[in-house]
N, C-alpha and C positions, 0 to 999 in steps of 0.2 A: 506492499499498501501505499508506494512511495512518492505519489501524486498529493501534493498542498490542495489543502482548503482556499488560498487565495487565487492557487492557480486554474483548479476548477470554478470556482468562482469569474474568473475574467475570461472563459473562454465564456460561460453563460451569459455573461454581457454581451458577450460580442455576437455570440447567436441569438439573440434574445428579439432584436427586430424579426428574422429572420426565422425563427419561431412562433412568432407571436400570427404574420401571417401565412405562416404553414399550417396549422392551427385552429384562426379564426375562431368562429364565436358555437363552432359546431365538434371541433377538433377533428382530426383524420380519418379517415377510415377504419385504418388500425383500432387505431384506440375506440369508434365507433362501436363496429362489429366483435371484437375482443375484448375489449378491457371494458369498457362502460357500463356493458350490461352485467355483469357476474357481481363487481363494484356496489351495485349500486340494489342487487339484490340481496347480497350480503349486509351494506348499511341500512335497508331498507329504510332509508331517510321520513320522518314525521314534523308536518309543522311544529310540534313541542318537542324537539329536536337542537340545540345550539351545538353547532359542527365546527371541528378546525380543520383545514385542506390545509395540510403538507407541502410543502415544494410545491405552491399552485400554479402555477406558469402563470400563463395570459389570463388565468382564473375562468374558461369556459366553465369547469365544471363546478366551481362556486356560484358560477352564473345558474346552472341548473337547478342547484338547490338551494338558492335564491328567488329563481321565479317560482317556487314553490312552498315560497311565505316562510324561507328556514332563515333566521339569522346565522353567517357566518363569520367566523374570522380564518384570514388566507393571507399563508406567507410565503414568502420564497427569499433566499439568499441575496437571490441576482436584484440589486437595484432598479437597472433600466428593465430587468420583467415586470416587477412591480411597477413601476412607471407605465407602462403601456399597457399593465394589468386593469389601473386606476381608467383608464380613457374608455381603453375595449367594452367596460363594464361599467358605466358611468350610471346608467338607468338603474345599476339596485345597491348605488351607494349609497342606501339606505339601509340595508342587509348585509351589505359584505364591508367587511375592515378588513380594507387589503394592510400591510404590517413587513417590513425588512425585517426577518431574524433566518438566522445558523443554524442549522437544524443538526450540528454538531457540537455546539456549545450551549449549555447546562443553563449561565445564565440569561443568553439570549433566547433562549426558551423557556425560560421559568417566566421572562416579561409579558407571556403572552396570556399570564395566569389573568383573569377576569374576576367579575364578581362572585358569579354563578360559574359551577364547574360543567365543561365541556360533556355532553352523551355520549356523543361520539366525534370519530377520528378518522381522516384516510388521508392517503396516498396515491396516487394514480403515477406508476413507472418514474419514483424517484428513489427508491430505496437503492437502487444500485447506480446512485452518483454521487455518493455520501461516503465519506472517506471513512466513517465512526458511526456507526449508529445506534450502537448502547447509550447515548446521550438522547438519542429521539427516543427511544424507548422508556427508558428509565423517568423521563419528564411527562411523556403521553399518561403515563400510569397516572403522576402523579396531578396532572390538570382532567384527569376521567372524572366523573362521578361513579363511586360503585358503581357493579357490571356495567358499568360502559363500556362499546365496543371500539376498535380500531380496524378499521379495514386496508389493507395495503395492495395496490398491484406490485408486481416486479416483474425482472424479464426470467425464466425458468434458467436456474444456474445451470439444469443435468444439461441442457440442450439447447442452450444460447452463450457463448462461450467464444474468442478468437484464441482462446491459447487450449494447451492439450492439459492445464493442471485442472483440476477438482475438487481435491481434499483440501491445499493450499488458499488461503486466501488472497490476492492478489489485485492488480490494478491495470488497465492496460484503457487506450484509444478506442476509440471508434465514431463512426457517427450514429444518428439516431434516423435523422431523414434527410435522405440525398440530397447533395446542395449544400444543404451547410455549409456557412463560412469556416467553420476552424472541427477539426476530430476533437469531441468532450472524451473525461477522463471515467474512465465504467470502474466499479469495483466488484471484483467477483466474492461473495461467500456460498457453502456449500449450504446443503438447505437444513441441514445437521444444526450448523453455526447457527443459522434463521430463528428455527425454530427452539433452540434451547437459550438462545437471545429472549423468546417470549416469553419462557417457562423462569427461566431465572431475573425474568423482572419482577413476574408476577401475576402474567395472564394465562387464562389459557386458551387454545386455539378451539373454536367450536364451528368452521368455516372452514371451508377448502376446494378449490376449484384448479385443475389445470386449462387453460385455451388456446386453442389450435389455429392459426391465418386459415384462410382459402389457400394458401400455398400450399399446404400441407396436411391435412384434417389426421395426420398419426401422430405428430410430432409437435405436443406444445411447448409455445412459447412463454406464454406467461402462469407465472402464479398467483392467486388471488385469495389470501389471508385474513381470515376472521379473527383477533381475540380479543378475548375479553378481561375487563378487569376483575381478576377475584379482590372480593373484600378483607381486609386484613383478618376479621376473625374468623371467614371461612381458611383462609390459609394457616393459619393455628388449629383448625379441625384438623387439615387434612394433613399438617404433621402428625399430629398425636395417632389418628389414625391414617394408613397410605392410603387403605382398603374403600376410603370411602369417594363416593363418586359425587361428583357437583353435577345438578341437575340443570338446564339452563333452557331457556326458551328461545326458539329463534326466532 
C-alpha cells in the first residue's frame, strides 16, 4: 500500500470534472445495472432514515435518496468533486449536506457527527480507492444508531485485479472509466481481510450479493455487503455465549 492519501486525492481532483460529466445525473450504465439495484435493495431507504453517503463523488446517489425526501450527509475527500456535486445537486440543497472529509482520517470522519445518529450509511464503489479502511469502519460504527446498517459496494477482489496477488494487500494504478485524465490508485484487499475488519469493528454481516456485468454473466465484478451495528450489550452476550444467534430483520 505504497500510494499515499495525498497522491490519491490529487488524482481524483484532476479526474473530478471528467468523472462528473461521465456519471451525470443518473450515473453510468455499469452503476445503474450492476451496483445501484442491489445496493438499494440492501439499504432499503425509507423517509424516516438519516443517511451518510461515503465518498459520494458527484452526488447522484445522494440525489436519488433526496428525491425520496431522505436527508443525507454526503462527503468526499476531493474538494473539486464536492464543488461539482454542490453545483449538480443544487435542487436538493435543503436535503443534502455536502462536506469535504477524509475517509482515512478518524478526526475528519468524526467531524461528520450530527445531533442525531445516522440510521444508515452507504458507499458505492469507493472502498477499493482508500489507502486504509479501518478508520472508516470504526467511525461508521460510532456514527450509526444501534442496529444501524452500512451497505458498501466494491470491486470483487477475487476477479477484478491487475496483479497476481490475492492474499497480500497491495496497491496499483488503473482506470475506472475509459478516457479519464489520470489512472487512479486501487487498493486490493482479500475477502478475508474485508470481512474480518467488519467483525472486529463490531458489525455483523446480514446481506451479501455478487453481481456480474453483461459482458460475462458468470464472473462477478462487484460485491455488495450489508453490515449491521451490533449494540454493545449484544456483543457482551455473544462473548458470554458464543452459540447465541442474533436475529435481525431485513
